[in-house]
C-alpha positions in Angstrom: 53.1 -152.7 -135.1 55.2 -149.6 -135.4 54.4 -146.4 -133.4 54.4 -144.3 -136.6 54.2 -145.0 -140.3 55.7 -142.8 -143.1 53.0 -142.1 -145.7 54.9 -139.3 -147.4 55.5 -141.5 -150.6 52.0 -143.0 -150.6 49.8 -142.7 -153.7 46.2 -142.0 -152.9 43.8 -144.4 -154.7 46.5 -146.7 -155.9 44.4 -149.8 -155.5 41.0 -148.2 -156.1 39.1 -149.9 -158.9 35.9 -147.9 -159.7 34.6 -150.5 -162.2 35.4 -153.5 -160.1 32.4 -155.9 -159.6 31.5 -156.3 -156.0 30.7 -159.8 -155.0 29.0 -160.4 -151.7 27.2 -163.5 -150.5 23.4 -163.1 -150.6 21.3 -165.7 -148.9 17.9 -166.2 -150.5 15.0 -168.2 -149.2 14.7 -171.5 -151.0 11.5 -170.5 -152.7 12.9 -167.2 -153.9 16.1 -168.8 -155.2 14.1 -171.5 -157.1 11.8 -168.9 -158.7 14.7 -166.7 -159.9 16.8 -169.7 -160.9 14.0 -171.0 -163.1 13.5 -167.5 -164.6 17.2 -167.2 -165.4 17.2 -170.7 -166.9 14.2 -169.9 -169.1 15.8 -166.7 -170.3 19.2 -168.3 -170.6 20.9 -165.7 -168.5 22.9 -165.8 -165.2 21.0 -165.7 -161.9 22.9 -162.6 -160.8 21.6 -160.6 -163.8 18.0 -161.5 -163.1 18.3 -160.6 -159.4 20.1 -157.3 -160.3 17.4 -156.4 -162.8 14.7 -157.0 -160.2 16.5 -155.0 -157.5 17.2 -152.1 -159.9 13.6 -151.9 -160.8 12.7 -151.9 -157.1 15.2 -149.1 -156.5 13.6 -147.1 -159.3 10.2 -147.6 -157.9 11.3 -146.6 -154.4 13.0 -143.5 -155.7 9.9 -142.5 -157.7 7.7 -142.6 -154.5 10.4 -140.8 -152.5 11.6 -143.5 -150.2 
């Protein structure tokens, strides 16, 4: 590793992607996964969309009560 690096020609935010989808592993209990998988299957949509919808509604509720 160098003692110093020259950032004089660096471009701030060059690799920043504001619309990029963030994918992180989420580990659900078996019962929870089965429930939401069945729900997604019945509605013919992806599991991530079902879980995101539920989490967004939870966020709205928490904001409404000031948490």
